[in-house]
N, C-alpha and C positions, 0 to 999 in steps of 0.2 A: 448667038444666046449668053446674053450675061447673067450672070449668077452674083450673088451675095455673098457674104459669107457668115453666119454667125456662129460665136464657140462659147461656150462656159466650161469652165474648169471648176474642179471642187476634188482636195488635199485634205484628208482627215488625218492624224497618226497619232496613237496610242500607244504605249509602252514597246510593246515588239510588233505589232502590228501598225500596216499603212494602208490607206483605200483612197486610191484615184478615179473621180469621174469623170472624162469630158463630153460632153455633147455637142455636135454640132449638124449648122441647120442650113442648107444652100436653095433658097429660092431661083427661082428664075423673077429675074425683073419685069421678064414681059407679061409674064404667065404666071400668077403663083402659085395654081393646081400643079404647078411641074416642080417636085420638089426632091433631095438628096436628105436626110438626116442618118446622122450614125450616132452611138453612144458607144462611151468602150469605157471598161470599167474592171480594175486590178488591184486585185487585196495581196498582198504581200506578208508573211510569216517572217520575221529576221532572226535568228538564229545568231549573230554575233554583227557585228559595225561590216565584216564582208560577203558575210551570207546569208540568202533566204529563199525562201520557198513563193512561188508566185504564182495566181489563178489568174487570166483575163479571159471574158464576157463582154464581145465585141457583135453588135447587132446595127445594119447597111440597111437601109429602107429606099429603093426609089421608086418615084411615082410613073416613071414612063421608065423603061424596059424595051428591047428586041424583041420581037415575037418569041415563043416558046422558053423566055429567062422567067425567073422568079424577081418578083416585086423587092422581096427581100432576101438578106443572106444572115447566119447565125454563125460564129466560131466561140471553141471554149478551147483556153489552152493553159495549159499548165507547167510549167518549170520551174529551173533554177535558177538564179541569180545568183555569179562570185565577181566582187570589185577587188582589186588589187590594191588601191589605194586606201 
C-alpha cells in the first residue's frame, strides 16, 4: 500500500502569543476512501525569551483501523517550555 502525504502549516505570532497549526492528509494511492488525517494546533504564551506556557490540541483520524479500535484519537497537552539559548 502506498500513501501520498500532503501537509499545510500555518504559524502566526502577535506580541507574547504564538499559534502554530499543522494539518496532514495521507490518502491511500490505490483507494482514496482509505486515508489518515491529523491536525496539530499549539498556542504558546511567552513570559520571556526563554520561558513560555504551551497548550497543544491533537486530533488524528484513520478511516481503516483494526476491529475494536476507534477511528479517531484526541489529545490535549499543557506544558512549560524553557530554552537555554
